[in-house]
DRENDO-1510 file (C-alpha; in Angstrom, 1 decimal, always signed):
<recs>
REC; n; res; u; v; w
REC; 1; UNK; -0.7; +25.1; -4.4 .
REC; 2; UNK; +1.0; +21.8; -3.4 .
REC; 3; UNK; -2.2; +19.7; -2.8 .
REC; 4; UNK; -0.8; +17.1; -0.7 .
REC; 5; UNK; +0.7; +19.7; +1.8 .
REC; 6; UNK; -2.3; +21.5; +1.9 .
REC; 7; UNK; -4.5; +18.3; +2.6 .
REC; 8; UNK; -2.2; +17.4; +5.5 .
REC; 9; UNK; -2.3; +20.7; +7.0 .
REC; 10; UNK; -5.7; +20.9; +7.0 .
REC; 11; UNK; -6.4; +17.5; +8.6 .
REC; 12; UNK; -3.5; +18.7; +10.9 .
REC; 13; UNK; -1.5; +15.3; +10.5 .
REC; 14; UNK; +1.0; +14.4; +13.2 .
REC; 15; UNK; +2.2; +11.2; +14.7 .
REC; 16; UNK; +4.9; +9.6; +16.8 .
REC; 17; UNK; +6.3; +6.3; +18.1 .
REC; 18; UNK; +5.2; +5.2; +21.4 .
REC; 19; UNK; +6.8; +1.5; +21.5 .
REC; 20; UNK; +9.7; -0.2; +20.2 .
REC; 21; UNK; +10.8; -3.3; +22.3 .
REC; 22; UNK; +11.5; -6.9; +22.2 .
REC; 23; UNK; +8.6; -8.7; +23.4 .
REC; 24; UNK; +8.9; -12.6; +24.7 .
REC; 25; UNK; +6.2; -15.1; +23.4 .
REC; 26; UNK; +3.5; -15.4; +24.4 .
REC; 27; UNK; +2.4; -11.7; +24.0 .
REC; 28; UNK; -0.3; -9.6; +22.7 .
REC; 29; UNK; -1.2; -6.0; +21.8 .
REC; 30; UNK; -4.8; -5.1; +21.2 .
REC; 31; UNK; -6.3; -2.1; +19.7 .
REC; 32; UNK; -10.1; -1.2; +20.0 .
REC; 33; UNK; -11.8; +2.2; +19.1 .
REC; 34; UNK; -8.6; +3.9; +18.1 .
REC; 35; UNK; -9.1; +7.7; +16.6 .
REC; 36; UNK; -5.8; +7.2; +15.4 .
REC; 37; UNK; -4.4; +5.3; +12.5 .
REC; 38; UNK; -1.7; +2.9; +13.7 .
REC; 39; UNK; +1.2; +1.3; +12.3 .
REC; 40; UNK; +3.4; -1.6; +13.2 .
REC; 41; UNK; +6.8; -2.4; +11.8 .
REC; 42; UNK; +8.2; -5.9; +12.7 .
REC; 43; UNK; +12.2; -5.6; +13.2 .
REC; 44; UNK; +12.9; -9.1; +13.7 .
REC; 45; UNK; +11.1; -12.3; +14.4 .
REC; 46; UNK; +7.5; -13.3; +13.7 .
REC; 47; UNK; +4.1; -12.4; +14.6 .
REC; 48; UNK; +0.6; -12.4; +14.0 .
REC; 49; UNK; -2.1; -9.7; +12.9 .
REC; 50; UNK; -5.6; -10.5; +13.5 .
REC; 51; UNK; -7.9; -8.0; +11.7 .
REC; 52; UNK; -11.1; -7.7; +9.8 .
REC; 53; UNK; -11.8; -11.5; +10.5 .
REC; 54; UNK; -8.4; -12.4; +9.1 .
REC; 55; UNK; -5.3; -13.7; +10.6 .
REC; 56; UNK; -2.0; -12.4; +8.7 .
REC; 57; UNK; +1.4; -13.9; +9.4 .
REC; 58; UNK; +3.9; -11.1; +9.8 .
REC; 59; UNK; +7.7; -11.8; +9.1 .
REC; 60; UNK; +10.9; -9.6; +9.7 .
REC; 61; UNK; +10.6; -6.4; +7.5 .
REC; 62; UNK; +6.8; -6.6; +7.3 .
REC; 63; UNK; +5.0; -3.0; +7.7 .
REC; 64; UNK; +1.0; -2.8; +8.4 .
REC; 65; UNK; -0.6; +0.8; +8.4 .
REC; 66; UNK; -4.3; +0.6; +9.7 .
REC; 67; UNK; -7.1; +3.5; +9.5 .
REC; 68; UNK; -8.8; +4.8; +12.6 .
REC; 69; UNK; -11.3; +2.9; +14.2 .
REC; 70; UNK; -10.3; -0.5; +12.8 .
REC; 71; UNK; -9.8; -3.0; +15.7 .
REC; 72; UNK; -7.0; -5.2; +15.5 .
REC; 73; UNK; -4.5; -7.3; +17.7 .
REC; 74; UNK; -0.8; -8.1; +17.2 .
REC; 75; UNK; +0.0; -11.2; +18.8 .
REC; 76; UNK; +2.9; -13.7; +19.1 .
REC; 77; UNK; +3.4; -16.3; +16.6 .
REC; 78; UNK; +2.9; -20.0; +17.8 .
REC; 79; UNK; +5.9; -21.0; +16.0 .
REC; 80; UNK; +8.2; -18.5; +17.6 .
REC; 81; UNK; +10.2; -19.1; +20.4 .
REC; 82; UNK; +12.7; -16.0; +20.5 .
REC; 83; UNK; +11.9; -12.4; +21.2 .
REC; 84; UNK; +10.2; -10.3; +18.3 .
REC; 85; UNK; +11.4; -6.7; +17.9 .
REC; 86; UNK; +8.2; -4.7; +17.2 .
REC; 87; UNK; +7.9; -0.9; +16.3 .
REC; 88; UNK; +4.6; +0.7; +16.9 .
REC; 89; UNK; +3.5; +4.2; +16.0 .
REC; 90; UNK; +0.4; +6.4; +15.5 .
REC; 91; UNK; -0.7; +9.3; +13.1 .
REC; 92; UNK; -3.5; +11.4; +14.3 .
REC; 93; UNK; -5.9; +13.5; +12.2 .
REC; 94; UNK; -7.7; +16.6; +14.0 .
REC; 95; UNK; -10.2; +16.7; +11.4 .
REC; 96; UNK; -11.4; +13.3; +10.8 .
REC; 97; UNK; -15.2; +13.5; +9.6 .
REC; 98; UNK; -16.1; +14.4; +6.2 .
REC; 99; UNK; -12.8; +14.8; +4.9 .
REC; 100; UNK; -12.1; +13.0; +1.4 .
REC; 101; UNK; -8.7; +11.9; +2.0 .
REC; 102; UNK; -9.4; +10.2; +5.3 .
REC; 103; UNK; -12.8; +8.3; +4.0 .
REC; 104; UNK; -10.4; +7.2; +1.2 .
REC; 105; UNK; -8.0; +5.5; +3.4 .
REC; 106; UNK; -8.1; +1.7; +3.4 .
REC; 107; UNK; -8.6; -0.3; +6.4 .
REC; 108; UNK; -5.6; -1.7; +6.2 .
REC; 109; UNK; -2.4; -2.0; +3.9 .
REC; 110; UNK; +0.2; -4.9; +4.7 .
REC; 111; UNK; +3.6; -3.8; +2.8 .
REC; 112; UNK; +5.8; -7.0; +2.6 .
REC; 113; UNK; +9.6; -6.5; +3.1 .
REC; 114; UNK; +9.9; -7.1; -0.7 .
REC; 115; UNK; +7.3; -4.3; -1.3 .
REC; 116; UNK; +9.0; -2.0; +1.1 .
REC; 117; UNK; +12.7; -2.6; -0.9 .
REC; 118; UNK; +10.7; -0.9; -4.1 .
REC; 119; UNK; +10.3; +2.1; -2.0 .
REC; 120; UNK; +14.1; +3.0; -0.7 .
REC; 121; UNK; +13.2; +6.2; +0.8 .
REC; 122; UNK; +10.3; +4.9; +2.7 .
REC; 123; UNK; +12.3; +2.0; +3.9 .
REC; 124; UNK; +15.2; +4.2; +5.1 .
REC; 125; UNK; +12.6; +6.5; +7.0 .
REC; 126; UNK; +11.0; +3.4; +9.0 .
REC; 127; UNK; +14.8; +2.4; +9.7 .
REC; 128; UNK; +16.0; +6.0; +10.9 .
REC; 129; UNK; +12.6; +6.1; +12.7 .
REC; 130; UNK; +13.1; +3.0; +15.1 .
REC; 131; UNK; +16.7; +3.9; +15.2 .
REC; 132; UNK; +16.1; +7.5; +16.5 .
REC; 133; UNK; +13.3; +6.4; +18.8 .
REC; 134; UNK; +15.6; +3.5; +20.5 .
REC; 135; UNK; +18.8; +5.9; +20.8 .
REC; 136; UNK; +16.8; +8.5; +23.2 .
REC; 137; UNK; +19.3; +10.9; +22.4 .
REC; 138; UNK; +18.8; +14.7; +23.1 .
REC; 139; UNK; +15.8; +15.7; +20.7 .
REC; 140; UNK; +14.9; +12.3; +19.6 .
REC; 141; UNK; +11.5; +12.7; +20.5 .
REC; 142; UNK; +10.9; +15.8; +18.2 .
REC; 143; UNK; +12.7; +13.8; +15.5 .
REC; 144; UNK; +10.7; +10.9; +15.7 .
REC; 145; UNK; +7.5; +13.2; +15.4 .
REC; 146; UNK; +8.8; +15.0; +12.3 .
REC; 147; UNK; +10.0; +11.4; +10.8 .
REC; 148; UNK; +6.4; +10.1; +11.3 .
REC; 149; UNK; +4.7; +12.9; +9.5 .
REC; 150; UNK; +7.4; +12.3; +6.8 .
REC; 151; UNK; +6.5; +8.7; +6.9 .
REC; 152; UNK; +2.9; +9.4; +6.1 .
REC; 153; UNK; +3.5; +11.6; +3.2 .
REC; 154; UNK; +5.7; +8.8; +1.7 .
REC; 155; UNK; +3.1; +6.2; +2.0 .
REC; 156; UNK; +0.9; +8.5; +0.2 .
REC; 157; UNK; +3.5; +8.8; -2.4 .
REC; 158; UNK; +3.9; +5.1; -2.7 .
REC; 159; UNK; +0.0; +5.0; -2.7 .
REC; 160; UNK; +0.5; +2.7; +0.5 .
REC; 161; UNK; +1.9; +0.2; -2.0 .
REC; 162; UNK; -0.8; -0.6; -4.1 .
REC; 163; UNK; -1.9; +1.0; -7.6 .
REC; 164; UNK; -5.4; +1.0; -7.1 .
REC; 165; UNK; -5.9; +3.3; -10.2 .
REC; 166; UNK; -8.4; +5.5; -7.8 .
REC; 167; UNK; -7.9; +8.0; -4.8 .
REC; 168; UNK; -6.1; +11.1; -4.2 .
REC; 169; UNK; -2.7; +9.8; -5.5 .
REC; 170; UNK; -4.2; +8.9; -8.8 .
REC; 171; UNK; -5.8; +12.0; -9.3 .
REC; 172; UNK; -2.6; +14.0; -8.7 .
REC; 173; UNK; -0.7; +12.0; -10.9 .
REC; 174; UNK; -3.5; +13.0; -13.7 .
REC; 175; UNK; -1.9; +16.3; -15.2 .
REC; 176; UNK; -5.4; +17.7; -15.9 .
REC; 177; UNK; -7.0; +16.9; -12.6 .
REC; 178; UNK; -4.1; +17.7; -10.8 .
REC; 179; UNK; -4.1; +21.5; -12.3 .
REC; 180; UNK; -7.8; +21.5; -11.2 .
REC; 181; UNK; -6.9; +20.5; -7.7 .
REC; 182; UNK; -4.1; +23.0; -7.5 .
REC; 183; UNK; -6.2; +25.6; -8.6 .
REC; 184; UNK; -9.4; +24.9; -6.2 .
REC; 185; UNK; -7.0; +24.6; -3.3 .
REC; 186; UNK; -5.4; +27.8; -4.1 .
REC; 187; UNK; -8.6; +29.7; -4.5 .
REC; 188; UNK; -11.8; +27.5; -3.1 .
REC; 189; UNK; -13.6; +30.5; -2.6 .
REC; 190; UNK; -13.8; +31.4; -6.4 .
REC; 191; UNK; -17.1; +30.9; -7.9 .
REC; 192; UNK; -16.4; +27.7; -9.4 .
REC; 193; UNK; -18.7; +25.8; -12.0 .
REC; 194; UNK; -18.1; +22.6; -13.8 .
REC; 195; UNK; -17.5; +24.8; -16.9 .
REC; 196; UNK; -14.8; +26.6; -15.2 .
REC; 197; UNK; -13.1; +23.8; -13.8 .
REC; 198; UNK; -13.3; +21.7; -17.2 .
REC; 199; UNK; -11.5; +24.6; -18.6 .
REC; 200; UNK; -8.5; +24.6; -16.4 .
REC; 201; UNK; -8.4; +20.8; -17.1 .
REC; 202; UNK; -8.7; +21.3; -21.0 .
REC; 203; UNK; -11.4; +19.0; -21.0 .
REC; 204; UNK; -15.2; +19.0; -21.9 .
REC; 205; UNK; -17.5; +19.4; -19.0 .
REC; 206; UNK; -18.9; +15.8; -18.9 .
REC; 207; UNK; -15.5; +14.4; -19.5 .
REC; 208; UNK; -14.1; +16.3; -16.7 .
REC; 209; UNK; -17.0; +15.6; -14.3 .
REC; 210; UNK; -17.1; +12.1; -15.1 .
REC; 211; UNK; -13.1; +11.6; -14.7 .
REC; 212; UNK; -13.0; +13.5; -11.4 .
REC; 213; UNK; -16.0; +11.4; -9.8 .
REC; 214; UNK; -14.1; +8.1; -11.2 .
REC; 215; UNK; -10.8; +8.8; -9.6 .
REC; 216; UNK; -11.8; +10.8; -6.4 .
REC; 217; UNK; -15.0; +8.7; -5.8 .
REC; 218; UNK; -16.9; +12.1; -5.0 .
REC; 219; UNK; -18.3; +14.4; -7.5 .
REC; 220; UNK; -16.4; +18.3; -8.0 .
REC; 221; UNK; -19.1; +20.0; -5.9 .
REC; 222; UNK; -18.7; +17.4; -3.1 .
REC; 223; UNK; -15.1; +17.7; -2.9 .
REC; 224; UNK; -15.1; +21.6; -3.3 .
REC; 225; UNK; -17.6; +21.9; -0.4 .
REC; 226; UNK; -15.8; +19.5; +2.0 .
REC; 227; UNK; -12.8; +21.8; +1.1 .
REC; 228; UNK; -14.5; +25.0; +1.7 .
REC; 229; UNK; -16.0; +23.6; +5.1 .
REC; 230; UNK; -12.6; +22.7; +6.3 .
REC; 231; UNK; -11.3; +26.2; +5.5 .
REC; 232; UNK; -14.7; +27.6; +7.6 .
REC; 233; UNK; -14.1; +25.3; +10.4 .
REC; 234; UNK; -10.4; +26.7; +10.6 .
REC; 235; UNK; -11.5; +30.3; +10.5 .
REC; 236; UNK; -14.4; +29.8; +13.1 .
REC; 237; UNK; -11.9; +28.2; +15.4 .
REC; 238; UNK; -8.8; +30.5; +14.9 .
REC; 239; UNK; -10.4; +34.0; +14.0 .
REC; 240; UNK; -13.1; +36.3; +15.2 .
REC; 241; UNK; -14.3; +37.1; +11.8 .
REC; 242; UNK; -18.4; +37.3; +11.6 .
REC; 243; UNK; -20.2; +34.4; +10.0 .
REC; 244; UNK; -21.3; +36.4; +7.3 .
REC; 245; UNK; -17.5; +37.4; +6.3 .
REC; 246; UNK; -16.3; +33.7; +6.7 .
REC; 247; UNK; -19.2; +32.6; +4.5 .
REC; 248; UNK; -17.9; +35.6; +1.8 .
REC; 249; UNK; -14.4; +34.0; +2.3 .
REC; 250; UNK; -14.9; +30.3; +1.9 .
REC; 251; UNK; -17.0; +31.0; -1.4 .
REC; 252; UNK; -20.9; +31.4; -0.3 .
REC; 253; UNK; -22.7; +34.3; -1.8 .
REC; 254; UNK; -25.1; +34.3; +1.3 .
REC; 255; UNK; -24.4; +33.5; +4.9 .
REC; 256; UNK; -27.9; +32.0; +4.7 .
REC; 257; UNK; -26.7; +29.1; +2.0 .
REC; 258; UNK; -23.2; +28.9; +4.2 .
REC; 259; UNK; -25.0; +28.2; +7.4 .
REC; 260; UNK; -27.4; +25.5; +5.6 .
REC; 261; UNK; -24.4; +24.0; +4.1 .
REC; 262; UNK; -22.3; +23.7; +7.5 .
REC; 263; UNK; -25.5; +22.4; +9.3 .
REC; 264; UNK; -25.8; +19.7; +6.9 .
REC; 265; UNK; -22.5; +18.4; +6.9 .
REC; 266; UNK; -21.7; +19.0; +10.8 .
REC; 267; UNK; -25.0; +18.6; +12.4 .
REC; 268; UNK; -24.8; +22.2; +13.8 .
REC; 269; UNK; -24.8; +25.7; +12.9 .
REC; 270; UNK; -21.1; +27.6; +12.5 .
REC; 271; UNK; -22.0; +29.4; +16.0 .
REC; 272; UNK; -22.6; +26.4; +17.7 .
REC; 273; UNK; -19.6; +25.1; +16.3 .
REC; 274; UNK; -17.3; +28.1; +17.4 .
REC; 275; UNK; -18.8; +28.1; +20.9 .
REC; 276; UNK; -17.9; +24.3; +21.3 .
REC; 277; UNK; -14.4; +24.3; +19.8 .
</recs>
């Protein structure tokens, strides 16, 4: 199982560009209570980003990615008298709550032009994205949407420009943990134990449990439960299977234990969730 693709499929990542234009100072773009991740690329000129109590100066070629629910403003720079060309887009995730990947997103990441130059594919995708949006050629809307999804994958591969040593990218770069992640994404309904997962990783049980928690910042069973709940939500919303059958398919030996786990994570029973969605 290709883990990153499965994670993005599970959260139904999608995105697009909604703005790319010249802005004459003074100007301001404000974002509050956004349920989408936002990104901004300064194609030319100067501007400022106000976020998390900071004011950051942006220059031509700088790129910023901002997680959902992080309020911010992009405003004209006081030293700029010429128009600035700004590209703005978003990434939407259908399943935001209780997802390991989304919980691990940084509030924001600023990648300077010099950093982007270290990731030529990422840089070219951003250039292609803005050029495609500005062209308004036949099929450009679909192309822009697909390029935005590719952009998210490339940002993940680049670890959002920072080598933090923890998180999903770090775990996938660890050959032993990568084998375990591939195995549980392939078959999350298997009756996994620390011992069986450690065997896949060719590690001791204590060493595996510690390594998994250190890199992914959640325990193995917490990660596995969230993965099972993601699959359960998908089955509840797209199939007519009985709750008991869904419980068995996602890895629970009794529907009672499944209902308890589901309610603990989502605050409602599987049947209520199914009726609501």
